[in-house]
C-alpha positions as CSV (number, residue, x, y, z in Angstrom):
1,M,-88.7,4.1,2.3
2,T,-85.4,2.7,3.5
3,N,-82.2,3.0,1.6
4,A,-79.2,0.8,2.5
5,V,-75.9,0.0,1.0
6,N,-74.1,-3.3,2.0
7,G,-76.6,-3.6,4.8
8,R,-75.9,-0.1,6.3
9,P,-78.5,2.5,6.4
10,M,-77.7,5.5,4.3
11,K,-77.5,9.0,5.8
12,R,-79.9,11.5,4.1
13,K,-79.1,15.1,3.5
14,P,-81.2,17.6,5.7
15,A,-83.2,18.6,2.6
16,D,-83.9,15.0,1.7
17,A,-84.8,14.2,5.2
18,A,-87.3,17.1,5.2
19,F,-88.9,15.6,2.0
20,W,-89.2,12.1,3.3
21,L,-90.8,13.6,6.5
22,A,-93.3,15.6,4.5
23,Y,-93.9,12.5,2.3
24,E,-94.8,10.3,5.4
25,K,-97.3,12.9,6.7
26,R,-98.9,13.2,3.4
27,V,-99.2,9.3,3.1
28,A,-100.8,9.3,6.6
29,A,-103.4,11.9,5.4
30,L,-104.1,9.6,2.4
31,V,-104.7,6.5,4.6
32,K,-107.0,8.8,6.7
33,A,-109.2,9.5,3.6
34,L,-109.8,5.8,3.4
35,D,-111.9,3.7,5.7
36,A,-110.9,2.9,9.3
37,N,-109.7,-0.5,8.3
38,A,-107.3,0.7,5.6
39,S,-103.7,-0.6,5.6
40,I,-100.4,0.7,4.3
41,T,-97.4,-1.4,3.3
42,H,-94.1,0.3,2.6
43,N,-91.5,-0.9,0.2
44,A,-94.0,-3.5,-1.1
45,T,-93.5,-5.9,-4.2
46,R,-96.4,-7.1,-6.3
47,V,-96.2,-9.4,-9.4
48,G,-97.5,-7.7,-12.5
49,A,-100.5,-9.3,-14.1
50,L,-99.5,-8.2,-17.4
51,S,-95.6,-8.7,-17.2
52,G,-95.5,-11.5,-14.8
53,V,-92.5,-9.9,-13.1
54,P,-92.2,-8.5,-9.5
55,R,-92.8,-4.8,-9.4
56,Q,-91.4,-2.6,-6.4
57,I,-93.7,0.0,-4.9
58,D,-92.7,2.6,-2.5
59,A,-95.9,2.2,-0.6
60,L,-99.2,0.4,-1.2
61,A,-102.5,1.6,0.6
62,V,-105.4,-0.7,0.6
63,G,-108.8,0.4,1.8
64,S,-112.2,1.5,0.7
65,V,-114.1,4.8,0.2
66,A,-117.8,5.2,-0.2
67,G,-117.9,1.3,-0.3
68,Q,-115.5,1.0,-3.1
69,K,-112.4,-1.0,-2.4
70,L,-109.3,0.6,-3.7
71,N,-105.6,-0.2,-4.1
72,V,-103.6,3.0,-4.2
73,V,-99.9,2.9,-5.4
74,I,-97.7,5.6,-3.9
75,E,-94.3,6.7,-5.1
76,A,-91.9,9.4,-4.4
77,K,-89.3,11.1,-6.5
78,C,-86.8,13.0,-4.5
79,Y,-85.1,14.7,-7.6
80,G,-83.4,18.0,-7.8
81,R,-85.3,18.5,-11.1
82,R,-88.8,18.4,-12.3
83,V,-90.4,15.0,-13.1
84,S,-90.8,14.6,-16.7
85,I,-93.7,13.1,-18.8
86,G,-91.7,9.9,-19.2
87,T,-91.8,9.3,-15.5
88,V,-95.5,9.6,-15.4
89,D,-95.9,7.3,-18.3
90,E,-93.7,4.8,-16.7
91,F,-95.9,5.1,-13.5
92,I,-99.1,4.6,-15.3
93,G,-97.7,1.5,-16.9
94,K,-96.9,0.1,-13.5
95,L,-100.4,0.8,-12.3
96,L,-101.8,-1.1,-15.3
97,D,-99.6,-4.0,-14.7
98,I,-100.4,-4.4,-11.2
99,G,-104.1,-3.6,-11.4
100,A,-104.2,-0.6,-9.2
101,A,-107.1,1.8,-9.5
102,R,-105.4,4.9,-8.3
103,G,-101.8,6.0,-8.0
104,I,-100.1,9.1,-6.3
105,L,-96.8,10.5,-7.3
106,Y,-94.9,12.8,-4.8
107,A,-92.0,15.0,-6.1
108,A,-89.5,17.2,-4.6
109,G,-88.7,19.2,-7.7
110,G,-92.2,19.6,-9.2
111,F,-93.5,18.3,-12.5
112,T,-93.2,19.5,-16.2
113,T,-96.3,21.0,-17.8
114,G,-96.3,17.8,-20.1
115,A,-96.1,15.5,-17.1
116,V,-99.1,17.2,-15.5
117,K,-101.1,17.2,-18.8
118,R,-100.4,13.5,-19.1
119,A,-101.5,12.8,-15.6
120,E,-104.8,14.9,-15.8
121,R,-106.1,12.7,-18.7
122,A,-105.3,9.4,-17.0
123,L,-108.8,8.2,-15.9
124,N,-108.4,4.4,-15.2
125,P,-106.1,4.2,-13.4
126,G,-106.3,7.8,-12.0
127,V,-103.1,9.7,-11.2
128,A,-102.5,12.3,-8.6
129,L,-99.5,14.6,-8.5
130,E,-98.2,16.4,-5.4
131,H,-95.2,18.8,-5.3
132,L,-93.7,18.8,-1.8
133,A,-91.2,21.7,-2.5
134,N,-92.7,24.3,-0.2
135,L,-91.8,21.9,2.7
136,I,-88.3,21.6,1.7
137,P,-85.5,24.2,2.6
138,P,-84.1,25.5,-0.7
139,R,-80.6,24.0,-1.6
140,P,-77.9,26.4,-2.1
141,V,-76.8,26.9,-5.7
142,P,-73.0,27.3,-6.0
143,E,-71.8,30.2,-8.1
144,P,-69.7,29.2,-11.0
145,K,-66.1,30.2,-10.7
146,P,-64.6,32.3,-13.6
147,R,-61.9,30.7,-15.6
148,R,-58.6,32.4,-16.3
149,D,-59.5,33.1,-19.9
150,D,-62.8,34.8,-18.9
151,E,-61.0,36.9,-16.4
152,N,-58.6,38.1,-19.0
153,R,-61.4,38.7,-21.6
154,L,-63.5,40.7,-19.1
155,S,-60.5,42.8,-17.8
156,R,-60.2,44.5,-21.2
157,F,-63.5,46.3,-20.6
158,P,-63.7,49.3,-18.2
159,P,-65.9,48.7,-15.1
160,S,-68.6,51.0,-16.6
161,V,-68.8,49.2,-20.0
162,H,-70.4,45.7,-20.1
163,P,-69.1,43.4,-22.7
164,A,-71.5,42.2,-25.6
165,P,-72.9,38.8,-25.1
166,P,-70.8,36.1,-26.7
167,I,-71.7,35.2,-30.3
168,A,-72.5,31.8,-31.6
169,H,-69.0,30.3,-31.8
170,E,-68.5,31.7,-28.2
171,Y,-71.4,29.7,-27.0
172,A,-70.0,26.6,-28.9
173,R,-66.7,27.0,-27.0
174,L,-68.3,27.4,-23.6
175,E,-70.4,24.2,-24.3
176,A,-67.4,22.2,-25.4
177,R,-65.5,22.9,-22.3
178,G,-68.6,22.3,-19.9
179,D,-69.1,25.8,-18.8
180,E,-71.6,25.7,-15.9
181,A,-72.9,29.3,-16.4
182,H,-73.7,28.5,-20.0
183,Y,-75.8,25.4,-19.0
184,L,-77.7,27.6,-16.4
185,R,-78.5,30.0,-19.2
186,L,-79.9,27.2,-21.3
187,E,-82.0,25.9,-18.4
188,E,-83.4,29.4,-17.7
189,R,-84.3,29.7,-21.4
190,A,-86.1,26.3,-21.4
191,L,-88.1,27.3,-18.4
192,T,-89.2,30.4,-20.0
193,I,-90.3,28.8,-23.2
194,E,-92.6,26.1,-21.5
195,E,-96.1,27.3,-21.1
196,P,-97.5,27.2,-17.6
197,Y,-100.1,24.5,-16.9
198,R,-103.7,25.4,-17.2
199,P,-106.3,22.7,-16.1
200,S,-108.5,21.4,-18.7
201,V,-110.4,19.1,-16.3
202,P,-111.7,19.7,-12.8
203,T,-109.0,19.7,-10.2
204,T,-108.8,19.1,-6.5
205,T,-106.5,18.9,-3.4
206,S,-108.9,16.6,-1.5
207,Y,-107.8,12.9,-1.4
208,R,-111.3,11.8,-0.9
209,A,-112.5,13.5,-4.1
210,F,-109.5,12.0,-6.1
211,L,-110.2,8.5,-4.6
212,L,-113.9,8.7,-5.7
213,G,-112.8,9.7,-9.2
214,E,-114.5,13.1,-9.0
215,A,-111.5,15.3,-10.1
216,F,-107.8,15.3,-10.9
217,F,-105.6,15.8,-7.8
218,Y,-102.9,18.3,-8.3
219,K,-101.0,20.1,-5.5
220,V,-98.1,22.5,-5.6
């Protein structure tokens, strides 16, 4: 996928470059799962049969498997967060609009449990999800810098005594001023609340099995 601003190619960060390299390798593996005459078109555009408007596609693979001709839409999300159920819904809507039988969604940050459950139940068109995080170097997370009033508040306690967690109005104060550590705590709490994904349908990591409609493709 090519990104440009004012006709000049954009420089990708090392982590992003690793993602796109892994993405290109996986797309090549997908094309191999199709027949020898399969083709791949990057940054393709197709007019939606339902909407009548042009739809942009990161890549479109056209080929056949076991005598069945397939159009496979491929999209990649290089987000620093997990892909949500809304993104999967939007992707399924695009597949229906352009009449594609299969779609594959690659993500750098993974998928929420709701997004995976939504994809596993999509039969026509079928949707595959693949998390490429293991191929990307972890991005450093900057430590939040303490504010002056935090330093003064903590200095009243001896080193061996830990202050009690802030009460409700303290959290409200932190939120009002955009405290980064507060939002990190909220994010950790949200991650612990969400239940892990448990497959309710047969799953696979084989492109061929997915293309044949034998199982839901989900790879982390």
